[in-house]
C-alpha positions as CSV (number, residue, x, y, z in Angstrom):
1,M,35.1,-94.6,-31.6
2,A,34.9,-91.5,-33.9
3,A,31.4,-93.2,-35.3
4,G,30.3,-92.9,-32.1
5,G,31.8,-89.5,-30.9
6,E,30.5,-88.1,-33.8
7,N,27.0,-89.9,-33.3
8,L,27.0,-87.9,-30.2
9,G,28.1,-84.7,-31.4
10,D,25.5,-84.7,-34.1
11,R,22.6,-85.1,-32.0
12,S,24.4,-82.8,-28.9
13,G,23.8,-80.1,-32.1
14,R,20.6,-80.9,-32.7
15,L,19.9,-80.4,-29.0
16,V,21.6,-77.3,-28.7
17,E,20.0,-76.0,-31.6
18,S,16.5,-76.8,-31.4
19,H,16.6,-74.7,-27.8
20,S,17.6,-71.9,-29.7
21,G,15.9,-71.3,-32.8
22,S,11.9,-70.4,-31.6
23,N,9.4,-72.0,-29.1
24,P,5.8,-71.0,-29.9
25,R,4.9,-72.7,-26.5
26,I,7.2,-70.5,-24.9
27,L,6.7,-67.5,-26.3
28,A,2.9,-67.8,-25.5
29,F,3.8,-68.3,-22.1
30,Y,5.6,-65.1,-22.2
31,F,3.5,-63.4,-23.2
32,L,1.1,-64.2,-20.5
33,I,3.3,-63.4,-18.0
34,A,3.7,-60.2,-19.5
35,A,-0.4,-59.9,-19.9
36,G,-0.4,-60.1,-15.9
37,L,2.5,-58.1,-15.1
38,L,0.4,-55.7,-17.0
39,A,-2.7,-56.2,-15.2
40,L,-1.5,-56.1,-12.1
41,T,0.6,-53.0,-13.3
42,A,-3.1,-51.4,-14.6
43,G,-5.7,-52.4,-11.3
44,L,-2.9,-51.1,-8.7
45,A,-2.5,-47.4,-10.5
46,Y,-6.2,-47.8,-11.2
47,E,-6.2,-48.8,-7.5
48,Q,-4.1,-46.2,-5.9
49,L,-5.1,-43.0,-8.5
50,I,-8.2,-43.3,-9.7
51,R,-10.0,-45.0,-6.2
52,S,-7.7,-43.8,-4.0
53,N,-10.1,-41.1,-3.9
54,A,-13.0,-42.8,-3.7
55,Y,-11.9,-44.8,-1.2
56,R,-10.5,-41.4,0.9
57,E,-14.1,-39.6,0.0
58,S,-15.5,-42.5,1.4
59,E,-13.6,-43.0,4.6
60,R,-14.0,-39.1,5.7
61,L,-18.0,-39.5,5.1
62,Q,-17.4,-42.2,7.3
63,T,-15.4,-40.8,9.9
64,Q,-16.3,-37.2,9.7
65,R,-19.8,-35.0,11.0
66,R,-20.1,-32.0,10.8
67,I,-22.3,-29.6,14.0
68,L,-24.4,-27.0,13.4
69,V,-24.8,-24.2,15.3
70,P,-27.3,-21.7,15.7
71,G,-26.4,-18.0,15.3
72,P,-29.0,-15.6,17.6
73,R,-31.9,-13.5,16.4
74,G,-32.0,-10.3,15.2
75,N,-33.0,-7.9,18.0
76,I,-36.3,-5.7,17.8
77,Y,-36.1,-1.7,18.8
78,D,-39.6,0.7,19.0
79,R,-38.6,3.9,17.0
80,N,-36.9,5.0,20.1
81,G,-34.6,2.5,19.9
82,R,-35.6,1.3,23.1
83,L,-35.2,-3.4,23.3
84,L,-38.8,-5.0,22.3
85,V,-37.2,-7.9,22.1
86,G,-33.7,-9.3,22.7
87,N,-31.6,-12.3,24.2
88,R,-31.3,-13.2,26.7
89,P,-28.5,-16.4,27.7
90,R,-30.1,-19.6,28.7
91,F,-28.0,-21.3,30.8
92,A,-27.1,-25.0,31.3
93,V,-25.3,-27.6,32.6
94,V,-23.9,-30.4,29.5
95,L,-21.4,-33.8,30.1
96,Y,-19.6,-34.2,27.1
97,L,-19.6,-38.1,26.7
98,D,-17.1,-38.0,23.8
99,E,-14.8,-37.2,27.3
100,L,-15.8,-40.1,29.1
101,Q,-15.2,-43.3,26.4
102,D,-12.6,-45.3,28.8
103,D,-14.5,-44.5,31.5
104,F,-17.4,-45.8,30.0
105,R,-15.5,-49.1,28.9
106,R,-13.6,-49.2,32.7
107,E,-17.5,-49.1,35.0
108,S,-18.8,-51.8,32.2
109,I,-16.4,-54.2,33.4
110,R,-16.8,-53.2,36.8
111,I,-20.2,-53.4,37.5
112,R,-20.2,-56.8,35.5
113,N,-17.5,-58.1,37.7
114,N,-20.1,-57.0,40.4
115,Y,-22.4,-58.9,38.8
116,R,-19.8,-62.6,39.0
117,A,-19.2,-61.3,41.8
118,T,-22.2,-62.0,43.4
119,G,-22.9,-65.3,41.6
120,D,-25.9,-64.3,39.8
121,R,-26.4,-65.7,36.2
122,D,-28.4,-63.3,34.5
123,T,-25.8,-61.4,34.2
124,P,-27.3,-58.6,31.5
125,S,-25.2,-58.8,27.6
126,G,-22.8,-56.9,26.6
127,S,-24.9,-54.5,25.3
128,Q,-26.6,-53.7,28.1
129,L,-23.7,-53.8,30.3
130,D,-22.9,-50.8,28.4
131,Q,-26.3,-49.1,29.2
132,I,-26.4,-49.1,33.0
133,A,-22.4,-47.7,32.5
134,H,-23.6,-45.1,30.9
135,S,-26.2,-44.3,32.9
136,S,-24.6,-44.9,36.4
137,L,-21.5,-43.2,35.4
138,A,-23.8,-39.6,34.2
139,Q,-25.6,-39.7,37.5
140,R,-22.4,-39.2,39.5
141,Y,-21.5,-36.7,37.7
142,L,-25.0,-34.8,38.1
143,D,-24.3,-35.6,42.0
144,Q,-21.2,-33.2,41.7
145,V,-23.6,-30.8,40.9
146,N,-26.6,-31.6,43.2
147,A,-24.4,-30.8,45.5
148,I,-23.5,-27.8,44.0
149,L,-26.8,-26.5,43.8
150,G,-28.5,-28.5,46.3
151,R,-30.7,-30.0,44.5
152,S,-31.6,-34.2,43.3
153,E,-31.5,-33.9,40.0
154,K,-31.9,-37.9,38.1
155,I,-30.8,-38.9,34.8
156,D,-33.3,-39.4,32.7
157,V,-32.2,-42.5,30.8
158,R,-34.6,-42.9,28.0
159,E,-33.4,-39.2,27.0
160,L,-29.3,-40.5,27.8
161,Q,-29.5,-43.7,25.7
162,R,-31.4,-42.1,22.7
163,H,-28.4,-39.3,22.8
164,F,-26.4,-42.1,23.3
165,A,-28.0,-43.6,19.6
166,H,-28.1,-40.3,17.7
167,Q,-25.8,-37.1,18.8
168,L,-22.4,-38.9,21.0
169,Y,-21.0,-36.0,19.1
170,M,-23.0,-33.8,20.9
171,P,-22.9,-32.7,24.4
172,F,-26.0,-34.6,26.9
173,T,-27.9,-31.7,28.4
174,L,-28.2,-32.8,32.3
175,V,-29.3,-29.1,34.5
176,D,-31.0,-26.7,31.7
177,G,-32.1,-23.4,32.6
178,L,-29.8,-22.7,35.6
179,S,-30.4,-19.3,37.8
180,T,-28.1,-16.4,37.7
181,A,-26.8,-17.3,40.8
182,E,-26.9,-21.0,40.0
183,F,-24.5,-21.0,36.9
184,A,-21.9,-18.4,39.0
185,R,-21.2,-20.8,41.9
186,L,-20.7,-24.4,39.1
187,L,-18.6,-21.9,37.5
188,E,-16.3,-21.4,40.8
189,Q,-17.1,-25.2,42.3
190,L,-16.7,-26.6,38.8
191,P,-13.0,-28.4,37.4
192,V,-11.7,-26.4,34.4
193,S,-10.8,-29.9,33.3
194,S,-14.5,-32.1,34.1
195,P,-16.0,-33.5,31.7
196,L,-19.1,-30.8,33.4
197,Q,-18.8,-28.3,31.7
198,L,-21.3,-24.6,31.4
199,Y,-23.1,-24.5,28.1
200,T,-24.7,-20.8,27.6
201,A,-27.3,-20.8,25.0
202,N,-29.5,-17.8,23.5
203,E,-33.2,-17.6,24.5
204,R,-35.2,-15.0,22.8
205,Y,-36.4,-12.3,26.0
206,Y,-38.6,-9.6,25.7
207,P,-38.3,-6.8,28.4
208,Y,-42.3,-5.4,28.9
209,G,-43.9,-8.8,29.2
210,S,-47.0,-7.9,27.3
211,A,-46.9,-5.0,26.0
212,A,-47.1,-5.3,21.5
213,A,-47.9,-9.2,22.6
214,H,-49.4,-9.4,18.7
215,V,-47.9,-7.5,17.4
216,L,-44.2,-8.7,18.1
217,G,-45.0,-12.4,18.6
218,Y,-43.2,-14.9,19.4
219,V,-41.2,-18.1,18.3
220,G,-40.7,-21.7,17.3
221,T,-37.9,-24.7,18.0
222,E,-37.5,-25.4,14.0
223,D,-34.3,-28.1,13.7
224,N,-33.9,-28.0,10.4
225,V,-31.5,-24.9,10.7
226,E,-29.3,-24.3,7.6
227,A,-25.4,-22.9,6.8
228,E,-25.5,-23.3,2.9
229,D,-22.4,-21.9,3.3
230,F,-20.2,-23.5,5.7
231,P,-18.9,-26.6,3.6
232,G,-19.7,-30.7,4.4
233,E,-23.0,-30.1,3.1
234,D,-22.6,-34.0,2.5
235,L,-21.1,-35.3,5.6
236,K,-24.1,-37.1,8.3
237,T,-25.1,-33.4,10.5
238,F,-25.9,-32.8,13.8
239,P,-28.3,-28.9,14.1
240,M,-28.5,-27.4,17.5
241,P,-31.7,-26.9,17.7
242,G,-33.2,-23.2,16.6
243,T,-36.3,-20.8,16.9
244,I,-38.5,-19.9,14.4
245,G,-40.9,-17.0,14.1
246,R,-44.5,-18.1,14.2
247,D,-45.7,-15.1,15.3
248,G,-46.3,-11.4,14.6
249,L,-43.1,-9.3,13.1
250,E,-41.8,-12.3,14.9
251,K,-43.1,-14.3,12.0
252,H,-43.3,-11.8,9.1
253,Y,-39.5,-10.9,9.5
254,D,-38.6,-14.2,11.1
255,T,-36.1,-14.0,7.2
256,E,-33.9,-11.0,8.4
257,L,-34.1,-12.2,12.2
258,Q,-32.7,-14.9,11.7
259,G,-28.5,-15.3,12.1
260,Q,-26.0,-16.8,10.6
261,P,-25.9,-20.6,11.8
262,G,-22.0,-21.7,12.6
263,G,-20.9,-24.8,12.9
264,S,-18.2,-27.8,13.3
265,I,-16.3,-29.9,11.8
266,F,-15.0,-33.1,13.4
267,R,-13.7,-36.2,12.8
268,V,-14.9,-39.5,15.0
269,D,-13.5,-42.3,15.4
270,P,-15.1,-46.4,15.0
271,A,-16.5,-46.2,18.5
272,G,-18.2,-42.8,18.1
273,Y,-16.6,-39.9,19.8
274,K,-15.8,-37.1,18.9
275,V,-11.5,-36.4,18.3
276,N,-10.9,-33.1,19.5
277,P,-9.5,-30.2,17.7
278,P,-12.0,-29.7,14.8
279,L,-10.6,-30.1,11.4
280,E,-13.0,-26.6,10.5
281,Q,-14.9,-24.9,12.7
282,R,-17.1,-21.3,12.3
283,M,-18.6,-18.8,15.0
284,P,-22.6,-18.1,14.6
285,V,-23.5,-14.3,13.5
286,Q,-26.7,-12.6,15.4
287,G,-29.5,-12.0,12.1
288,H,-30.5,-8.4,11.2
289,S,-32.3,-5.9,13.9
290,L,-35.5,-4.9,13.4
291,T,-35.9,-0.5,14.1
292,T,-40.4,-1.2,14.8
293,S,-42.3,2.3,14.5
294,I,-43.7,1.5,17.6
295,D,-44.0,3.9,20.3
296,I,-43.5,1.9,23.9
297,D,-44.3,5.2,26.3
298,L,-47.3,5.5,23.1
299,E,-48.9,1.5,22.9
300,L,-48.4,1.0,26.8
301,A,-50.6,4.2,27.2
302,A,-53.6,2.3,25.0
303,E,-52.7,-1.5,26.7
304,Q,-53.2,0.4,30.0
305,A,-56.2,2.2,29.4
306,I,-57.9,-0.4,28.1
307,G,-57.6,-2.5,31.1
308,D,-59.5,-5.4,31.6
309,Q,-61.9,-4.7,29.1
310,T,-61.7,-6.2,25.4
311,G,-60.9,-4.3,22.8
312,A,-57.8,-3.0,20.5
313,A,-56.5,0.4,19.7
314,A,-54.4,1.9,16.6
315,A,-52.4,5.4,16.1
316,I,-50.4,6.4,12.9
317,D,-47.9,8.7,12.3
318,I,-50.4,10.5,9.8
319,R,-47.4,12.0,7.7
320,T,-45.6,8.7,6.8
321,G,-48.4,5.8,7.8
322,E,-46.0,4.2,9.9
323,V,-47.5,2.7,12.8
324,M,-47.2,4.2,16.1
325,V,-49.7,1.9,18.3
326,L,-51.1,-1.6,17.4
327,A,-52.8,-2.1,20.9
328,S,-55.4,-6.2,21.3
329,R,-56.3,-6.9,24.7
330,P,-56.7,-9.4,25.9
331,D,-53.1,-9.8,25.3
332,Y,-50.2,-12.8,27.1
333,D,-46.7,-12.3,28.3
334,L,-44.5,-13.2,25.9
335,N,-42.1,-14.6,28.6
336,A,-44.2,-17.3,29.4
337,F,-43.4,-19.0,25.9
338,Y,-40.1,-20.2,27.3
339,P,-38.4,-23.3,27.4
340,H,-41.9,-23.9,26.7
341,L,-45.5,-23.1,26.3
342,T,-47.0,-25.4,29.1
343,R,-50.0,-26.3,28.9
344,A,-51.0,-24.2,31.1
345,T,-50.1,-21.3,30.0
346,V,-52.4,-22.5,26.2
347,A,-55.3,-22.9,28.6
348,D,-54.9,-19.7,30.0
349,I,-54.8,-18.1,27.1
350,E,-57.2,-19.7,25.2
351,K,-60.0,-19.4,27.8
352,R,-59.9,-15.5,27.9
353,G,-59.7,-15.6,24.4
354,A,-55.9,-13.9,24.4
355,W,-54.7,-15.2,20.1
356,L,-56.8,-12.8,18.4
357,N,-54.4,-9.2,17.3
358,L,-58.3,-7.4,17.5
359,A,-56.9,-4.5,16.1
360,I,-55.9,-6.6,12.5
361,A,-58.4,-8.9,13.0
362,G,-61.1,-7.9,14.6
363,F,-63.9,-7.4,12.6
364,Y,-66.9,-4.6,13.9
365,P,-70.0,-2.9,12.2
366,P,-67.9,0.6,12.7
367,G,-71.2,1.9,13.9
368,S,-71.7,5.9,13.1
369,T,-68.1,6.9,13.2
370,F,-69.8,5.4,8.7
371,K,-70.8,9.0,9.5
372,T,-68.4,10.9,7.9
373,I,-68.0,8.4,4.6
374,V,-71.4,9.1,5.0
375,T,-71.2,12.2,4.8
376,I,-68.5,12.5,1.8
377,A,-70.3,10.9,-0.1
378,G,-73.6,12.8,-0.1
379,L,-71.5,16.1,-0.3
380,R,-69.4,14.5,-3.2
381,H,-72.0,13.8,-5.1
382,G,-74.3,17.1,-4.8
383,T,-76.9,15.4,-2.3
384,L,-76.5,16.6,1.0
385,S,-75.9,20.3,1.6
386,P,-73.5,21.9,4.7
387,S,-76.3,24.2,6.0
388,D,-79.5,21.9,5.3
389,T,-81.7,21.0,8.2
390,S,-84.5,20.0,6.1
391,V,-84.9,17.1,8.3
392,E,-86.3,17.8,12.1
393,C,-85.0,14.5,14.6
394,D,-88.2,13.8,16.1
395,G,-86.5,10.7,17.7
396,Y,-87.4,8.3,14.7
397,V,-88.9,7.7,12.0
398,R,-90.5,5.4,9.6
399,V,-87.7,3.3,6.9
400,G,-90.0,0.8,4.9
401,N,-92.6,-1.5,7.5
402,R,-90.0,-0.7,10.7
403,N,-89.7,2.5,13.2
404,F,-85.7,3.3,13.2
405,S,-84.9,5.4,16.0
406,C,-82.3,8.0,17.1
407,D,-80.3,6.3,19.6
408,N,-78.7,8.8,21.2
409,G,-80.2,8.5,25.3
410,L,-81.7,12.4,24.6
411,G,-85.2,11.3,23.0
412,H,-84.8,14.1,19.7
413,H,-82.8,16.5,18.5
414,G,-85.2,18.4,16.5
415,S,-83.5,20.9,13.3
416,L,-79.5,20.2,12.8
417,D,-77.5,21.2,10.6
418,L,-74.8,19.1,8.7
419,R,-72.3,20.2,11.3
420,E,-74.3,19.4,14.3
421,A,-75.9,16.0,12.9
422,I,-72.0,15.0,13.2
423,A,-71.2,16.3,16.4
424,Q,-73.8,14.9,18.8
425,S,-74.8,11.8,16.3
426,C,-77.9,12.2,15.2
427,D,-79.1,8.6,13.1
428,I,-82.4,9.9,12.6
429,Y,-80.9,12.9,10.0
430,F,-78.0,10.0,8.3
431,Y,-81.3,7.7,7.8
432,E,-83.2,10.1,6.0
433,H,-79.9,11.5,3.6
434,G,-78.5,8.0,4.3
435,L,-81.4,6.9,1.4
436,R,-81.2,10.4,-0.6
437,I,-77.2,9.4,-1.1
438,G,-78.1,5.8,-2.2
439,P,-75.8,3.0,-0.9
440,Q,-73.2,2.3,-4.0
441,A,-72.8,5.7,-3.8
442,I,-71.6,5.4,0.4
443,A,-70.5,2.0,-0.9
444,D,-68.4,3.6,-2.9
445,E,-67.0,6.2,-1.2
446,A,-66.2,3.7,1.7
447,R,-64.0,1.9,-1.5
448,R,-62.2,4.3,-2.5
449,F,-60.7,4.6,0.9
450,R,-59.9,1.1,0.7
451,L,-62.3,0.2,3.8
452,D,-63.4,-2.9,1.5
453,Q,-59.5,-4.2,1.5
454,P,-57.0,-5.6,4.4
455,T,-54.2,-2.7,4.8
456,G,-51.3,-4.4,3.8
457,I,-49.9,-4.0,7.3
458,D,-47.2,-6.5,7.7
459,L,-47.8,-8.5,10.0
460,P,-49.3,-12.6,9.6
461,G,-53.8,-12.6,10.0
462,E,-54.6,-9.7,8.3
463,P,-58.0,-11.1,6.6
464,R,-58.0,-10.6,3.3
465,H,-61.3,-10.2,2.8
466,M,-63.4,-7.6,4.3
467,I,-67.0,-6.4,4.1
468,I,-68.4,-2.8,2.6
469,P,-72.0,-3.8,1.5
470,D,-74.5,-3.0,-1.5
471,P,-77.1,-3.9,-4.0
472,A,-74.3,-6.5,-6.0
473,W,-73.0,-7.4,-2.9
474,K,-76.0,-9.4,-0.8
475,K,-77.2,-10.6,-4.1
476,R,-74.5,-12.4,-5.1
477,V,-73.9,-13.0,-0.9
478,R,-77.2,-13.0,1.0
479,H,-79.3,-14.0,-2.3
480,E,-82.0,-11.5,-1.0
481,G,-82.8,-8.0,-2.3
482,W,-81.4,-4.5,-1.4
483,T,-83.8,-2.7,1.1
484,D,-84.2,0.7,2.3
485,G,-83.6,-0.8,5.6
486,D,-80.1,-1.9,4.5
487,T,-79.7,1.4,3.5
488,A,-80.7,3.0,7.2
489,N,-78.7,0.6,9.2
490,M,-75.8,1.2,6.5
491,A,-75.8,5.3,7.0
492,I,-75.3,5.1,10.2
493,G,-72.1,2.4,10.2
494,Q,-74.2,-0.7,11.3
495,G,-76.1,-3.9,9.2
496,D,-73.4,-5.7,7.2
497,V,-70.7,-3.1,7.4
498,Q,-67.5,-4.8,9.0
499,V,-64.2,-2.8,9.3
500,T,-61.0,-3.6,11.6
501,P,-59.7,-0.3,14.2
502,L,-56.4,-0.5,12.2
503,Q,-58.6,0.1,9.0
504,M,-60.3,3.0,10.7
505,A,-57.1,4.4,11.9
506,C,-56.1,4.1,8.6
507,Y,-59.3,6.0,7.4
508,A,-58.7,9.0,10.3
509,A,-54.7,9.3,8.4
510,S,-55.8,9.8,5.5
511,L,-58.9,11.8,6.2
512,A,-56.5,14.5,8.4
513,R,-54.4,14.6,5.1
514,D,-57.3,15.1,2.6
515,E,-56.6,11.9,0.5
516,T,-57.9,8.6,0.4
517,V,-55.5,6.3,1.5
518,T,-53.0,5.7,3.8
519,Q,-50.5,2.1,3.9
520,P,-49.8,1.7,7.4
521,T,-46.2,0.2,8.6
522,L,-44.6,-1.2,11.5
523,L,-40.3,-0.5,10.2
524,H,-40.1,3.5,10.9
525,D,-37.3,4.5,8.7
526,P,-36.3,9.0,10.0
527,D,-36.2,9.2,6.5
528,R,-39.2,7.4,4.9
529,P,-40.6,9.9,2.4
530,D,-44.7,11.0,3.4
531,C,-47.6,9.5,2.5
532,H,-49.6,10.7,-0.8
533,S,-52.3,9.1,-2.6
534,E,-55.5,10.3,-4.7
535,P,-57.7,14.0,-2.9
536,I,-61.3,13.3,-1.7
537,G,-62.3,15.8,-3.7
538,L,-63.8,17.8,-1.5
539,T,-64.2,21.8,-2.2
540,P,-62.5,24.0,1.2
541,S,-65.6,25.0,2.8
542,Q,-66.7,21.3,2.6
543,R,-64.5,20.2,4.1
544,A,-64.5,23.0,6.5
545,V,-67.9,22.0,8.2
546,L,-67.1,18.1,8.1
547,L,-64.0,19.1,10.4
548,D,-66.0,21.7,12.4
549,G,-68.6,19.0,12.8
550,M,-66.1,16.5,14.2
551,E,-64.1,19.0,16.7
552,G,-67.6,19.7,17.8
553,C,-68.1,16.3,18.4
554,T,-64.8,16.6,21.1
555,T,-65.8,19.6,22.3
556,H,-69.7,19.8,23.1
557,G,-71.1,16.8,21.7
558,T,-70.9,12.7,21.6
559,A,-67.6,13.1,23.3
560,K,-67.9,16.3,25.2
561,I,-66.5,14.2,27.8
562,L,-62.4,15.4,26.4
563,A,-63.6,19.0,26.9
564,L,-63.2,17.7,30.7
565,P,-60.0,19.2,32.3
566,D,-58.3,16.0,33.7
567,L,-58.8,15.1,30.3
568,A,-58.4,18.0,27.7
569,I,-54.7,18.5,26.2
570,P,-54.3,22.1,26.5
571,G,-53.4,24.1,23.0
572,V,-54.7,21.1,21.2
573,R,-57.6,20.7,19.3
574,I,-59.0,17.3,18.1
575,A,-61.4,15.9,15.6
576,G,-62.9,12.6,16.5
577,K,-66.3,10.9,16.2
578,T,-68.2,8.5,18.2
579,G,-69.9,5.3,17.4
580,T,-71.4,2.3,19.3
581,A,-72.5,-0.5,16.5
582,Q,-74.7,-3.4,17.6
583,Y,-73.3,-6.9,16.7
584,G,-74.1,-10.7,18.2
585,E,-76.5,-10.8,20.3
586,H,-77.7,-8.3,21.9
587,L,-73.5,-6.7,22.9
588,N,-72.5,-3.8,21.4
589,V,-69.1,-1.8,20.1
590,A,-67.9,1.7,21.3
591,W,-66.0,3.1,18.7
592,F,-63.5,6.2,18.5
593,I,-61.7,8.0,15.6
594,C,-59.9,11.1,15.6
595,F,-56.8,12.9,14.4
596,A,-54.5,15.9,16.3
597,P,-53.7,18.8,16.1
598,L,-56.7,20.4,14.1
599,D,-55.2,23.0,12.3
600,K,-52.2,20.4,11.6
601,P,-52.3,16.8,11.9
602,E,-49.9,14.7,13.3
603,I,-51.3,11.7,14.7
604,A,-54.3,9.7,14.2
605,V,-56.1,7.1,16.5
606,A,-59.4,4.6,16.0
607,V,-60.1,2.7,19.1
608,A,-62.7,-0.4,19.2
609,I,-63.5,-1.7,23.0
610,R,-65.6,-4.4,23.0
611,S,-69.1,-5.8,25.1
612,D,-68.8,-8.8,26.3
613,R,-72.1,-9.5,27.9
614,P,-75.5,-8.7,26.6
615,G,-77.5,-5.6,27.7
616,E,-74.0,-4.3,28.4
617,N,-73.5,-0.8,26.9
618,Y,-70.5,0.9,25.8
619,A,-70.7,3.9,24.3
620,G,-68.1,5.2,22.2
621,G,-67.7,8.9,24.0
622,I,-67.0,7.3,27.5
623,Y,-65.1,4.1,26.9
624,G,-63.6,5.0,22.7
625,A,-62.6,8.2,23.2
626,Q,-61.0,8.0,27.3
627,V,-58.2,5.1,25.4
628,A,-57.7,7.6,23.0
629,N,-57.0,10.3,25.5
630,A,-54.4,8.3,26.7
631,V,-52.5,8.1,23.3
632,L,-53.2,11.8,22.7
633,K,-51.8,12.4,26.4
634,A,-48.7,10.8,26.5
635,Y,-48.2,11.3,23.0
636,F,-48.0,15.2,23.4
637,A,-46.3,15.1,26.0
638,K,-43.5,14.3,24.5
639,K,-43.4,16.6,21.6
640,G,-40.7,18.9,21.8
641,R,-38.0,16.8,24.3
642,P,-36.4,13.2,24.2
643,A,-38.3,10.2,24.8
644,E,-38.7,9.0,28.9
645,N,-37.7,5.0,29.9
646,I,-40.7,3.7,30.6
647,S,-39.5,1.4,33.3
648,P,-40.0,-2.5,31.5
649,R,-42.9,-4.4,34.1
């Protein structure tokens, strides 16, 4: 027994001893468990501490949407503070689809049950039932509007489904372009808590209709509204339609006129419906306003004087270069561009040739108005003497192998000095002296006044290249040599000479200041410094002769119509020059340039009236001068008193 017990005890002791030592397999097991726990802890920490930000960002991108609302454009005023372009409310009634989520679901179930009740085996699919429910319920709400307004509008099913697919967060427009009376009626009768709501947007408004249409310009729809400093650039964004300048000042100063967009950031549910209130919201801000140099009184006077004729007029503040009139006819009513430009309106504008701004892009030979340039060239180069009477006007002169006539309707002028040659616009006098002066001297003089360059007016659409020809130009462009006939034509502003009404207005303003360059602008600045440029370079006596001839034009010469009692402006002496130039096929253009008062010039005007029917003779002293006179009368009528209101048309 002792031996047996002893053996058992030995075995027990050895067993205990064997488990109390280090077993490599158990240690390995412990290590694996510890490693697994460590990996699990690290994974949880990674997901919680690091990946959670990524998950939150992913959730944010999936559940948040950004809506941008364009800011109203700035207003445009005339130099006296009268509104030329503004914003007016455009009323619409909209349906907030996100408020109808449960109603759409119930409507879909109702329609499905109706199909089943009738035993119709062609029950639409779930998505088709949803589309039917959307249209049916939206039409029900539209019928409420129809009942109030007495209309019979129908839902545009395709537009509604497109809206559901792409712009569910935005209100759906049921009726647009409500009148003020309709808006008031709906405002009174629609429940405050209804998903039907009234929406007010801005649209451009032009109080004076077609006045200064080419200057003011128009805007078009712009879908890419951006808000650089509004958060959520990485979110899916839905911009409300904005506007962008397409022509005129609206285009040139679009950046300044554009308002600052506002917007909202919303959370959306899994079905895509908006959850109110917004997470972030900012109101839009109106753009900067412009005060133009245009004087609407003078602009209307010019346009009414041109009437149904085709032509343009420009008037400039001689001291500053500010453009007070920039009229072009035919024109178009800017209010016809809203809510959208119809095909019929476009066709009418194109048929009348009304798109082109003739004041800055109408190229015409300047006719006899160019004789003042020739006079300056001759006086400065010493080839023309103020008292020269060596030219005898017999009605025609032979140059080369052809006769050049004096187209004054009188047959001949006889013997004239420079003053009377300008006043009576004698072609023979300037043919002869033009040949003595030479084409290069005449071209160089015209270029000193920058008649070969764009004026740089702050408008789009001014051509980049003007035409003041000389022998080198003809060789380069026409591949022909210069002839004496070319010089004769150039001396009376014919041939290849091409200028615009605005260029000639700038020239008249420069001539009035006894300088060579006038930089025009369409922005008004009451503190704008005076224009200054290179002097013309005439002696006082030479300049006096030129101005005497131009005044004679308006008192007893080719523009003597301005001395008639009905047209004369008491106490105002006018220096002017007429011109009638041929262009195209047997067409002509009537010119008149002037500035006044002669003793202390304030305003310069250039007018070009174009004939559109072959054989029709438009004389500058009749057609052009009367338009300029209307502008001058309006200008001097306002001197020394506040601007009077003119009723918008």
